[in-house]
C-alpha positions as CSV (number, residue, x, y, z in Angstrom):
1,M,-12.4,-21.3,29.7
2,K,-15.1,-22.0,32.6
3,K,-17.1,-18.7,32.3
4,S,-17.1,-19.1,28.4
5,R,-18.6,-22.6,28.8
6,L,-21.1,-21.4,31.5
7,F,-22.2,-18.7,28.7
8,N,-22.6,-21.0,26.1
9,V,-24.6,-23.8,28.4
10,V,-26.9,-20.2,29.2
11,R,-27.3,-19.0,25.6
12,I,-28.4,-22.5,24.4
13,M,-31.0,-22.6,27.6
14,S,-32.4,-19.4,26.5
15,V,-32.6,-20.0,23.0
16,A,-34.2,-23.3,24.0
17,L,-36.9,-21.9,25.8
18,A,-37.7,-19.4,23.4
19,D,-38.0,-22.5,21.3
20,M,-40.5,-23.9,23.5
21,L,-42.6,-20.8,24.1
22,I,-43.2,-20.6,20.2
23,M,-44.0,-24.0,20.0
24,V,-46.7,-23.8,22.8
25,M,-48.0,-20.4,21.6
26,S,-47.8,-21.6,17.7
27,L,-50.3,-24.5,19.0
28,N,-52.9,-21.6,20.6
29,V,-52.4,-19.3,17.2
30,S,-53.0,-21.6,14.7
31,G,-56.2,-23.0,16.9
32,W,-57.6,-19.7,17.4
33,I,-57.2,-19.3,13.2
34,S,-58.7,-22.9,12.2
35,S,-61.6,-21.5,14.4
36,N,-62.3,-19.0,12.3
37,F,-61.2,-16.6,14.6
38,S,-64.2,-17.9,16.8
39,R,-62.7,-19.4,19.8
40,P,-60.3,-17.7,22.1
41,F,-56.9,-16.6,21.1
42,F,-55.7,-17.9,24.2
43,S,-57.6,-21.6,24.5
44,D,-59.2,-21.9,27.8
45,N,-58.7,-26.0,27.2
46,E,-56.0,-27.3,29.5
47,Y,-55.9,-30.1,27.2
48,V,-54.5,-27.6,24.5
49,W,-51.7,-26.5,27.2
50,K,-50.7,-29.7,28.5
51,F,-50.3,-31.0,24.7
52,G,-48.4,-28.2,23.7
53,L,-45.7,-28.4,26.9
54,L,-45.6,-31.7,25.5
55,F,-44.9,-30.6,22.0
56,A,-42.4,-27.9,23.1
57,V,-40.0,-30.3,25.4
58,A,-40.6,-33.5,22.1
59,G,-39.7,-30.7,20.1
60,V,-36.5,-29.5,21.8
61,V,-35.1,-33.1,22.4
62,I,-35.5,-33.1,18.2
63,F,-33.8,-29.9,17.7
64,A,-30.7,-31.0,19.9
65,A,-30.5,-34.0,18.3
66,A,-30.9,-32.3,14.8
67,S,-27.8,-30.0,16.1
68,V,-30.0,-26.6,15.9
69,Y,-28.3,-25.5,18.8
70,K,-25.1,-25.5,17.6
71,I,-25.4,-23.7,14.9
72,L,-23.6,-19.8,15.2
73,L,-26.3,-17.9,15.1
74,R,-24.4,-15.0,13.5
75,Y,-23.6,-16.8,10.3
76,I,-27.1,-18.6,9.9
77,G,-28.0,-18.9,6.3
78,Y,-29.9,-20.8,3.8
79,R,-28.1,-24.3,4.9
80,E,-28.8,-23.6,8.7
81,I,-32.4,-22.7,7.6
82,A,-32.7,-26.1,5.6
83,I,-31.3,-27.9,8.8
84,I,-34.3,-25.6,10.9
85,F,-36.8,-27.0,8.6
86,L,-35.9,-30.6,8.7
87,A,-36.0,-30.2,12.4
88,V,-39.6,-28.6,12.7
89,S,-40.7,-31.3,10.4
90,F,-39.7,-34.1,12.5
91,T,-41.1,-32.3,15.4
92,N,-44.4,-31.8,13.9
93,L,-44.7,-35.6,13.3
94,V,-45.3,-36.0,16.8
95,P,-48.8,-33.8,17.3
96,L,-49.9,-36.0,13.7
97,I,-49.2,-39.4,15.1
98,C,-50.5,-38.4,18.8
99,T,-53.7,-37.3,16.9
100,R,-54.0,-40.1,14.8
101,I,-53.0,-43.5,17.6
102,T,-54.9,-41.5,20.4
103,K,-58.1,-39.4,21.8
104,F,-56.0,-36.7,22.9
105,S,-57.0,-34.3,19.8
106,R,-60.6,-34.2,20.3
107,L,-59.7,-33.6,23.9
108,A,-57.8,-30.7,22.7
109,E,-59.8,-29.6,20.4
110,I,-57.0,-30.2,17.3
111,S,-57.9,-30.6,13.9
112,D,-55.8,-31.2,10.9
113,N,-56.2,-27.7,10.1
114,T,-54.8,-26.7,13.5
115,L,-51.6,-28.9,13.0
116,L,-51.0,-27.6,9.4
117,I,-51.2,-24.3,10.8
118,N,-48.9,-24.5,13.8
119,Y,-46.5,-26.3,11.3
120,A,-46.0,-23.0,8.8
121,I,-46.3,-20.6,11.9
122,Q,-43.7,-23.0,13.9
123,F,-41.5,-22.7,11.2
124,A,-41.8,-19.1,10.9
125,G,-41.9,-17.9,14.3
126,T,-38.0,-20.7,14.8
127,V,-36.4,-18.9,12.0
128,L,-37.7,-15.7,12.6
129,L,-36.1,-15.6,16.5
130,R,-32.7,-16.5,14.9
131,V,-33.0,-13.9,12.6
132,L,-33.4,-11.4,14.8
133,I,-31.1,-12.8,16.9
134,R,-28.3,-12.7,14.3
135,T,-29.6,-8.7,13.6
136,F,-29.0,-7.8,17.2
137,I,-25.5,-9.5,16.9
138,N,-24.6,-7.5,13.8
139,F,-26.1,-4.2,15.4
140,R,-24.0,-4.8,18.3
141,Q,-20.7,-5.7,16.1
142,F,-21.9,-2.7,13.7
143,R,-21.8,-0.7,17.0
144,Q,-19.0,-1.6,17.9
145,N,-16.8,-1.5,15.1
146,H,-18.3,1.4,13.7
147,A,-15.3,3.8,14.8
148,N,-13.2,1.3,13.2
149,I,-15.3,2.6,9.8
150,V,-15.8,6.0,10.3
151,N,-12.2,6.6,11.3
152,G,-10.6,3.9,8.6
153,K,-8.8,5.3,5.7
154,R,-11.2,6.1,3.0
155,T,-10.8,3.2,0.5
156,M,-11.5,2.3,-3.0
157,I,-12.1,-1.2,-4.0
158,V,-11.6,-2.4,-7.1
159,G,-13.0,-5.3,-8.4
160,A,-17.0,-5.9,-8.1
161,G,-17.2,-9.8,-8.2
162,E,-17.5,-11.7,-5.4
163,A,-14.2,-11.0,-4.2
164,G,-15.1,-7.0,-3.7
165,R,-18.1,-8.2,-2.0
166,I,-16.3,-10.2,0.7
167,I,-13.9,-7.4,1.3
168,V,-16.7,-4.7,1.9
169,N,-18.7,-6.8,3.8
170,E,-15.1,-7.4,6.3
171,M,-15.1,-3.8,6.3
172,F,-18.9,-3.3,7.9
173,N,-18.9,-6.6,10.0
174,G,-15.2,-8.0,10.4
175,K,-13.0,-6.7,13.8
176,A,-10.4,-5.8,11.0
177,K,-9.3,-2.5,10.6
178,L,-9.5,-2.1,6.6
179,G,-10.8,0.9,6.6
180,K,-14.3,2.3,5.2
181,P,-15.4,1.6,1.9
182,C,-16.5,4.9,-0.3
183,C,-16.3,3.3,-3.9
184,I,-16.4,0.5,-5.8
185,I,-14.6,0.2,-9.4
186,D,-15.6,-2.4,-11.8
187,D,-14.0,-2.4,-15.7
188,D,-17.6,-3.9,-16.5
189,P,-19.6,-0.7,-17.6
190,T,-23.0,-2.2,-17.1
191,L,-22.3,-2.2,-13.1
192,A,-22.2,1.2,-12.9
193,G,-24.8,2.8,-10.7
194,R,-25.3,-0.7,-8.9
195,S,-24.2,-0.9,-5.4
196,I,-22.7,-3.8,-2.9
197,H,-24.1,-3.5,0.6
198,G,-24.7,0.6,0.2
199,V,-21.6,1.0,-1.6
200,S,-21.7,2.5,-5.0
201,V,-19.9,1.4,-8.2
202,V,-18.8,4.5,-9.8
203,G,-16.7,3.8,-13.0
204,T,-14.4,1.5,-14.6
205,I,-10.2,1.0,-14.6
206,A,-9.6,4.4,-16.3
207,D,-11.6,6.1,-14.1
208,I,-9.3,5.1,-11.0
209,P,-7.3,8.8,-10.8
210,K,-10.6,11.0,-11.2
211,A,-12.9,8.5,-8.2
212,A,-9.5,8.3,-6.0
213,E,-9.7,12.3,-5.9
214,K,-13.3,13.1,-5.8
215,Y,-14.0,10.6,-3.4
216,K,-10.9,11.8,-1.3
217,I,-9.3,8.5,-1.5
218,E,-6.7,7.2,0.9
219,Q,-6.6,3.5,0.0
220,I,-7.3,1.1,-2.6
221,I,-7.9,-2.8,-2.4
222,F,-7.2,-4.5,-5.3
223,A,-10.0,-7.3,-5.1
224,I,-9.9,-9.0,-8.9
225,P,-8.2,-12.6,-8.0
226,S,-9.2,-13.6,-11.8
227,A,-7.1,-10.9,-13.7
228,N,-3.7,-12.7,-15.4
229,V,-0.6,-10.9,-14.4
230,N,-0.2,-8.1,-17.1
231,Q,-3.9,-7.0,-16.3
232,K,-3.0,-7.1,-12.5
233,K,0.1,-4.8,-13.3
234,N,-1.5,-2.4,-15.7
235,I,-4.0,-1.7,-12.9
236,L,-1.7,-1.4,-9.9
237,E,0.3,0.8,-12.3
238,I,-2.5,2.9,-12.7
239,C,-3.7,3.1,-9.2
240,N,-0.1,3.7,-8.0
241,K,-0.2,6.9,-9.5
242,T,-2.7,8.3,-7.3
243,G,-0.3,8.0,-4.3
244,C,-3.2,6.0,-1.8
245,T,-1.7,2.9,0.2
246,L,-2.5,0.0,-2.6
247,K,-3.2,-3.5,-0.8
248,T,-4.1,-6.3,-2.9
249,M,-6.4,-9.6,-1.4
250,P,-5.5,-12.8,-1.3
251,S,-5.4,-15.5,-4.1
252,I,-8.0,-17.4,-5.6
253,Y,-7.1,-21.0,-3.3
254,Q,-7.2,-19.0,-0.1
255,M,-10.5,-17.3,-0.8
256,I,-11.6,-20.8,-1.7
257,S,-10.1,-22.7,1.1
258,G,-11.9,-20.0,3.5
259,K,-9.6,-18.3,5.0
260,N,-10.2,-15.1,6.7
261,I,-9.5,-12.6,3.8
262,S,-9.0,-9.6,5.9
263,G,-5.8,-11.0,7.7
264,Q,-5.2,-12.2,4.1
265,I,-4.9,-8.6,2.6
266,R,-1.0,-7.3,2.4
267,N,0.3,-4.3,0.9
268,V,1.0,-4.0,-2.6
269,E,4.7,-5.0,-3.3
270,V,7.3,-3.7,-6.3
271,E,7.1,-7.2,-7.3
272,D,3.3,-6.7,-7.9
273,L,3.9,-4.3,-10.7
274,L,6.6,-6.5,-13.0
275,G,4.0,-8.3,-14.1
276,R,5.8,-11.6,-14.2
277,E,3.7,-14.9,-14.8
278,S,4.4,-17.4,-12.0
279,V,6.8,-20.0,-12.1
280,K,5.9,-23.8,-12.6
281,I,8.3,-26.1,-12.6
282,D,8.3,-30.1,-12.4
283,M,8.5,-30.6,-9.0
284,Q,8.5,-34.7,-10.1
285,A,12.0,-34.0,-11.9
286,V,13.6,-32.2,-9.1
287,S,11.9,-34.8,-6.5
288,E,13.8,-37.5,-8.2
289,W,17.1,-35.5,-8.5
290,I,16.9,-34.8,-4.9
291,F,15.0,-37.2,-2.5
292,G,17.2,-39.4,-0.9
293,K,20.7,-37.4,-1.7
294,V,23.1,-36.0,0.3
295,V,23.3,-32.5,-1.1
296,M,26.0,-29.1,-0.5
297,V,25.1,-25.7,-1.0
298,T,28.4,-23.4,-0.9
299,G,27.2,-20.1,0.0
300,G,24.3,-21.8,1.6
301,G,24.2,-18.2,3.7
302,G,23.5,-15.9,0.8
303,S,20.6,-14.7,-0.9
304,I,19.9,-17.1,-3.4
305,G,22.2,-20.0,-1.0
306,S,19.6,-19.9,1.7
307,E,16.8,-20.1,-0.9
308,L,18.3,-23.0,-2.4
309,C,18.5,-24.8,1.3
310,R,14.9,-23.8,2.0
311,Q,13.2,-25.2,-1.4
312,I,16.0,-28.2,-1.2
313,A,14.7,-29.1,2.2
314,R,10.8,-29.6,0.7
315,Y,12.2,-32.9,-1.2
316,N,13.2,-34.8,1.8
317,P,17.2,-35.1,0.9
318,K,19.2,-37.9,3.5
319,K,21.0,-35.0,4.2
320,L,22.0,-31.4,3.6
321,I,25.3,-29.4,3.7
322,I,25.3,-25.6,4.4
323,V,28.8,-24.2,3.7
324,D,29.4,-20.6,4.2
325,V,32.6,-18.6,5.5
326,Y,30.3,-15.7,7.4
327,E,29.1,-17.1,10.2
328,N,26.1,-14.6,10.8
329,N,24.1,-15.7,7.4
330,A,25.0,-19.4,7.7
331,Y,23.8,-18.9,11.5
332,A,20.5,-17.4,10.3
333,I,19.4,-20.4,7.7
334,E,20.3,-22.4,10.4
335,Q,17.9,-21.1,13.0
336,E,15.3,-20.4,10.2
337,L,15.8,-24.5,9.3
338,L,15.4,-25.8,12.9
339,R,12.4,-23.8,13.1
340,T,10.6,-24.6,10.0
341,C,12.0,-28.1,9.1
342,P,12.3,-29.8,12.6
343,E,13.0,-33.4,10.9
344,L,15.7,-32.1,8.1
345,D,18.9,-33.8,8.3
346,F,21.3,-30.8,7.9
347,D,24.8,-29.2,8.9
348,T,26.1,-25.8,9.1
349,V,29.8,-25.7,8.2
350,I,31.7,-22.5,8.5
351,A,34.8,-23.0,5.3
352,S,35.9,-21.1,2.4
353,V,35.8,-22.7,-0.7
354,R,39.3,-21.0,-1.1
355,E,41.0,-23.6,0.9
356,T,41.6,-27.0,-0.6
357,D,42.5,-28.7,2.5
358,R,39.4,-27.7,4.0
359,L,37.4,-28.5,1.1
360,D,39.1,-31.7,1.3
361,K,38.1,-33.2,4.3
362,L,34.4,-31.8,4.3
363,F,34.0,-33.6,0.5
364,D,35.6,-36.7,2.3
365,F,33.7,-36.8,5.3
366,Y,30.1,-35.7,4.2
367,R,30.6,-37.5,0.3
368,P,27.8,-35.2,-1.6
369,N,26.0,-36.7,-4.5
370,I,25.1,-33.0,-5.1
371,V,27.0,-29.8,-4.9
372,I,25.3,-26.5,-5.8
373,H,27.6,-23.7,-5.7
374,A,26.7,-20.4,-5.0
375,A,29.7,-19.0,-3.2
376,A,30.8,-15.8,-4.6
377,H,31.9,-12.3,-4.5
378,K,28.9,-10.6,-6.7
379,H,29.0,-6.6,-5.9
380,V,30.3,-5.3,-8.9
381,P,31.6,-1.7,-7.8
382,L,33.9,-3.7,-4.7
383,M,34.7,-6.1,-7.3
384,E,36.0,-3.4,-9.3
385,F,38.4,-2.1,-6.9
386,S,39.6,-5.8,-5.7
387,P,40.2,-7.2,-8.8
388,N,42.3,-10.0,-7.1
389,E,39.5,-11.0,-4.8
390,A,37.5,-11.8,-7.3
391,I,39.7,-13.9,-8.9
392,K,40.7,-15.4,-6.2
393,N,36.9,-16.6,-4.3
394,N,35.1,-16.7,-7.9
395,V,37.5,-19.1,-10.3
396,F,39.8,-20.6,-8.0
397,G,36.8,-21.2,-5.3
398,T,35.0,-22.6,-8.3
399,Y,37.8,-24.8,-9.6
400,K,38.9,-25.4,-6.1
401,T,35.2,-27.2,-5.1
402,A,35.0,-28.2,-8.5
403,L,38.2,-30.9,-8.2
404,A,37.0,-31.9,-5.0
405,A,33.4,-32.9,-6.4
406,I,35.7,-35.2,-9.1
407,K,38.0,-36.6,-6.6
408,Y,35.1,-37.8,-4.1
409,G,32.1,-38.7,-6.8
410,V,29.8,-36.5,-7.4
411,D,26.9,-37.1,-9.6
412,K,26.0,-33.4,-10.3
413,F,28.1,-30.2,-10.1
414,V,25.6,-27.0,-10.4
415,L,27.3,-23.5,-10.9
416,I,24.9,-20.5,-10.1
417,S,26.2,-18.1,-12.7
418,T,25.2,-14.2,-13.9
419,D,24.3,-12.4,-17.2
420,K,26.9,-10.2,-16.1
421,A,29.2,-13.2,-17.6
422,V,27.8,-12.2,-21.1
423,N,30.5,-9.6,-22.8
424,P,31.3,-8.6,-19.3
425,T,32.4,-5.2,-18.5
426,N,33.2,-5.7,-15.4
427,I,36.2,-8.0,-13.3
428,M,33.0,-9.4,-11.3
429,G,31.5,-10.3,-14.8
430,A,34.3,-11.5,-16.4
431,S,35.7,-13.7,-12.9
432,K,31.8,-15.3,-13.6
433,R,32.8,-16.2,-17.1
434,L,35.9,-18.0,-16.0
435,C,33.9,-20.0,-13.4
436,E,31.6,-21.1,-16.4
437,M,34.5,-21.6,-18.5
438,V,35.9,-23.9,-15.5
439,I,32.9,-26.0,-15.7
440,Q,32.8,-26.7,-19.3
441,G,36.5,-27.0,-19.5
442,L,35.9,-30.2,-16.7
443,S,32.8,-31.4,-18.2
444,G,33.3,-34.4,-19.9
445,R,36.5,-35.6,-17.8
446,S,35.1,-37.5,-15.1
447,N,32.1,-38.8,-13.9
448,T,30.9,-35.9,-12.2
449,H,28.2,-34.3,-14.6
450,F,28.5,-30.1,-14.6
451,A,26.3,-27.3,-16.0
452,A,25.9,-23.9,-14.8
453,V,22.8,-21.5,-14.9
454,R,22.9,-18.2,-15.6
455,F,20.4,-15.4,-14.4
456,G,19.8,-12.2,-14.3
457,N,19.1,-9.7,-10.5
458,V,16.9,-11.4,-8.2
459,L,14.4,-8.9,-6.3
460,G,15.7,-8.4,-2.6
461,S,19.0,-10.1,-2.7
462,N,21.5,-9.1,-0.1
463,G,23.1,-5.8,-1.2
464,S,20.9,-4.8,-4.6
465,V,19.0,-2.4,-5.7
466,I,15.2,-2.4,-4.2
467,P,16.7,-2.6,-0.5
468,L,19.1,0.3,-0.9
469,F,16.3,2.0,-2.3
470,K,14.0,1.1,0.4
471,K,16.8,2.2,3.1
472,Q,16.8,5.7,1.5
473,I,13.0,6.4,1.0
474,A,13.3,5.5,5.0
475,E,16.2,8.1,5.5
476,G,13.8,10.7,3.8
477,G,15.9,10.5,0.7
478,P,17.7,11.0,-2.4
479,V,16.8,7.9,-4.1
480,T,19.6,7.5,-6.0
481,V,19.8,6.2,-9.9
482,T,22.9,5.6,-11.7
483,H,21.5,6.5,-14.9
484,P,17.6,7.1,-16.3
485,D,17.9,4.6,-19.1
486,I,19.6,2.0,-17.0
487,I,17.7,-1.5,-17.7
488,R,17.7,-4.8,-16.0
489,Y,16.3,-8.0,-16.0
490,F,14.5,-9.1,-12.5
491,M,13.5,-12.0,-11.3
492,T,11.8,-12.9,-7.6
493,I,14.5,-15.0,-5.7
494,P,12.3,-18.3,-5.2
495,E,11.1,-18.0,-9.0
496,A,15.0,-18.0,-9.8
497,V,16.0,-20.9,-7.3
498,S,13.4,-23.3,-8.6
499,L,14.1,-22.8,-11.9
500,V,17.8,-23.6,-11.0
501,L,16.3,-26.6,-9.0
502,E,15.0,-27.7,-12.3
503,A,18.0,-26.9,-14.6
504,G,19.8,-29.1,-12.3
505,A,17.9,-31.9,-12.6
506,D,17.6,-31.9,-16.5
507,A,21.5,-31.1,-16.3
508,K,24.2,-33.6,-18.3
509,D,27.5,-32.4,-18.9
510,G,28.7,-28.9,-19.5
511,E,25.5,-26.7,-20.2
512,I,25.3,-23.3,-19.5
513,Y,21.4,-22.8,-18.8
514,V,19.7,-19.7,-19.2
515,L,16.9,-18.5,-17.4
516,D,14.3,-16.4,-19.5
517,M,13.9,-13.3,-17.0
518,G,11.2,-11.8,-19.0
519,A,10.9,-8.1,-20.1
520,P,13.8,-5.6,-19.0
521,V,12.7,-3.2,-16.3
522,K,14.0,0.2,-16.0
523,I,15.7,1.0,-12.9
524,D,14.3,4.9,-12.8
525,D,10.8,3.0,-13.1
526,L,11.4,1.0,-10.5
527,A,12.8,3.5,-7.9
528,R,9.8,5.8,-8.9
529,N,7.2,2.8,-8.5
530,L,9.0,1.9,-5.1
531,I,8.4,5.6,-4.2
532,R,4.7,6.2,-4.9
533,L,4.1,2.8,-3.2
534,S,5.8,4.1,0.2
535,G,3.4,7.4,-0.1
536,F,5.8,9.8,-1.4
537,T,5.7,11.3,-5.0
538,P,8.7,11.4,-6.9
539,D,10.4,14.2,-7.4
540,V,8.1,16.4,-5.3
541,D,8.6,15.1,-1.7
542,M,11.1,12.3,-2.7
543,K,13.9,13.5,-4.6
544,I,15.6,11.1,-7.3
545,E,19.5,11.8,-8.2
546,Y,21.1,10.2,-11.0
547,T,24.9,9.7,-10.1
548,G,26.3,8.3,-13.5
549,L,27.1,4.7,-14.2
550,R,30.0,2.7,-11.7
551,P,32.9,1.6,-12.7
552,G,32.2,-1.5,-14.9
553,E,28.7,-1.1,-14.9
554,K,26.8,-1.2,-18.7
555,L,23.1,0.0,-19.3
556,Y,22.2,-3.3,-20.2
557,E,22.8,-6.7,-19.4
558,E,22.8,-9.6,-22.0
559,M,21.7,-13.3,-21.2
560,L,23.8,-14.6,-23.9
561,M,26.6,-14.1,-26.0
562,S,26.8,-13.7,-30.0
563,E,28.3,-17.0,-30.4
564,E,26.0,-19.1,-28.2
565,G,22.6,-20.3,-29.8
566,L,19.4,-21.4,-27.8
567,R,17.8,-24.5,-27.2
568,R,14.8,-24.9,-25.7
569,T,13.7,-27.2,-22.9
570,D,10.4,-28.7,-21.8
571,N,10.0,-25.0,-19.7
572,K,9.2,-22.2,-21.3
573,L,11.1,-20.3,-18.9
574,I,14.7,-22.3,-19.1
575,Y,17.3,-22.5,-22.3
576,I,20.5,-23.8,-23.3
577,G,23.1,-22.0,-24.6
578,N,25.2,-23.7,-26.9
579,P,28.4,-24.5,-25.6
580,I,31.7,-22.4,-27.3
581,D,34.4,-24.2,-29.0
582,M,37.4,-23.8,-26.4
583,D,40.9,-25.2,-26.3
584,K,40.7,-27.1,-22.8
585,D,44.5,-28.2,-22.1
586,F,45.6,-24.6,-23.2
587,F,42.5,-23.2,-20.9
588,F,44.2,-24.6,-17.7
589,E,47.4,-23.8,-18.6
590,Q,46.0,-20.2,-18.5
591,L,44.3,-20.8,-15.5
592,K,47.4,-21.7,-13.7
593,S,49.4,-18.8,-14.8
594,L,46.0,-16.6,-13.6
595,Q,46.7,-18.5,-10.1
596,K,50.2,-17.3,-9.9
597,S,49.3,-13.7,-10.9
598,C,46.2,-13.3,-8.5
599,Y,48.0,-14.8,-5.4
600,A,50.6,-12.3,-6.1
601,N,48.0,-9.3,-6.2
602,A,49.1,-8.3,-9.3
603,K,48.3,-5.2,-10.8
604,D,47.5,-5.8,-14.1
605,I,44.7,-8.6,-13.5
606,K,42.2,-7.2,-15.2
607,K,44.6,-7.2,-18.4
608,I,45.5,-11.0,-17.9
609,V,41.6,-11.6,-17.4
610,A,41.1,-9.9,-20.6
611,R,43.4,-12.7,-22.4
612,I,42.3,-15.2,-21.4
613,V,38.2,-13.7,-21.7
614,K,37.9,-12.8,-25.0
615,T,34.4,-11.2,-24.8
616,Y,36.0,-8.9,-21.4
617,K,35.5,-5.3,-22.9
618,Y,38.5,-4.4,-20.8
619,I,39.2,-0.6,-20.5
620,P,43.1,-0.3,-19.4
621,E,43.6,1.7,-16.2
622,N,46.1,2.2,-13.4
623,E,44.9,-0.9,-11.7
624,E,45.6,-1.2,-8.1
625,E,44.6,-3.4,-5.2
């Protein structure tokens, strides 16, 4: 620290001495010019030197007062030159005043022309000094970074706007190892042949593959922050087919906020290729729902549950209760919240939603206002081989938690459901449809308001396809896809959870909210894009194997049953499915029978479920658990 401070003092003193020399010399030069070069270049008049010294001292004091010496010379620009101009202007008032109120100017042979010329020379000399220092600093920095640039990845920048200029400049002048800029692409054909810092614009978006091959590009940086989601998706898909490493620049907000651009550039993720618009929610409605409330999240350590906890924490609940049976997941979200939300009042509880007495004690102790029920078994193939466990945990875990909510006066109970509950072909989906029926059956029977939120697959959740693909790619392949035509709806976990919270805020009684998951995605395309993003070529150096549909799996998922209709909400991404008529009393009689069967580990449990869930496309088989 002391060494750095000493260096700073020496730097300021050196620049100040140089400024003083410029001021003294400018008086001599201006006198020589104003005399039509008849007087000596260096005046032999001692008063000129005395006046010059006084002028220089006063000038340095004025420069210091104007913060000229606080300017970082490597970043000098128009604003800094304006500050210098004002400082020089005030400095030149000194000789002007002195020549008017004293006889000093006559003794020093200083005329008005001399003062005017001195003003111009001093300003030019002061600015030139700083430009030379900046050039020296930049040249030295360029030499330091030359190895990084020469040895860096050959890079194409997509976007010749301000963002592209900043990135090229960062490459040449920054310390970050961004790569070597080789060419620029922009969709404006009139920019072809122009250059940014010596890097040429070589074509439009359609020319990306050809330019990547011609310039031996290894890395592409997407630098069009104004592009909408579909434009970005289309451009990145073209870039992805080149086999180059893909990176994308930060958002417009980060650009404007002046953050370090190079430090914000990140690898393109498969989510960037889905082309989903960013989700906007009614934060005021969610805040009013959660603020000051006691909120319980079951399954709070899972992929969805942990994100629920993160987002709920932002809305300042009175208390958050995280309930999970798996201690490792619960511990992970607990430690994260301790780090990121130190002021949040929350408890982490290890408990199973299948245990009535444990739930009773928890609800009695915490008296939650809101319960978001995310606890569930969700893996389709595993549940096919353990169907009774799916019913015990999903159906009766939901039922017992909902009954506790009614008993202890919970205001609102929100069930996390799935698109697999629609016309289910597997026991997991059928169990979640039963959960929805439980919610609808209990609605209107107490002061507790019930609702379910149904959505498709979430990117990156535990056990989902993307983490599996990444693991298979890391192991050298092959990447396994069940069927070349299988499609799924996808949404990021934060998107899904934010919409769950808005739907929960809007819920009144018994609704099933359906989230708009966007366009369906072919899993085969997803796998191929992920392979390319990982630097491999599908079917060449990374094999794709088609393994066949797993038990209970179907080619496509649906978000609504044919009996349901859709009602719009204020949020265009959230719809409400009209409830299906059901005999509630008869349903709960069936539920009692189902409970006995599943706890007896009945071998025909799927057949029993099919009698209750009429839309369950059950295929008879020898059922074993």
